[in-house]
Steps between C-alpha positions, in 0.01 A plus 500: 500500500228623724250752391619742766857471362380608161315791652819594679689489180253732338522735792885509453467572135253773563757660742778484249428837337487649846838330584654624168388855578645467849828366357510802248437743768772344720744508213415855417557596856829323517600661168415851635691445810807368314497757217674782681784275608524358148522846355769598747703183427461534111592878533816406694601231240443734221702781672772252574512385141498848376784608737712197400452580120583873555813423701620226257449748207695766691790259564507398140508865387778581742709195382443598143592871565822381687591266196441786258710726708778247518489455118501881441808535724677219317418661167611849627830355627552302166435802274726706738776253454471491131510884484805509724669240267414718199655802655811307603532335157458847331763650725758220416423508118531886470787526755698265284419707190583824674178669411125451521277621201191716578252218419687265752487782763119546449453125531703485816303797627165310463650193657626699794171689548316171516766340722491791736119490518509137603732591790842434357770749598835312543804466278284553184443859598878570492532316166197695362673836579826376350317411189345841475844653549646315202553673172247437226758467223817303474811699556707517184 
């Protein structure tokens, strides 16, 4: 190596801090110019994720509500059918006996009130009225 080359190397090394400073300044300038765009992009991504999460939660709640309503309707219909069956069975039992004791009429009344509250009002209504019209004691 020539002596001039060594001096040139020393000159380059002396300029390194200046070059590092310039690189830092350039990087900072690029960062400052990009920052508003990056904030907008990140805000958009966050908003999209939040919107997706909210919509997904709403859809899940709606599906759960529909499932619960379907189950409640099935239970209501099932209880109504059991109450109707109870009224029909009581009518058949006491019609065959020819009378209906007071306690049985009271039981039929509670079954009828619940059945009616659940929306039932068909043949069981007529049978209930016939039960109420029956005598409470057997005829001698």
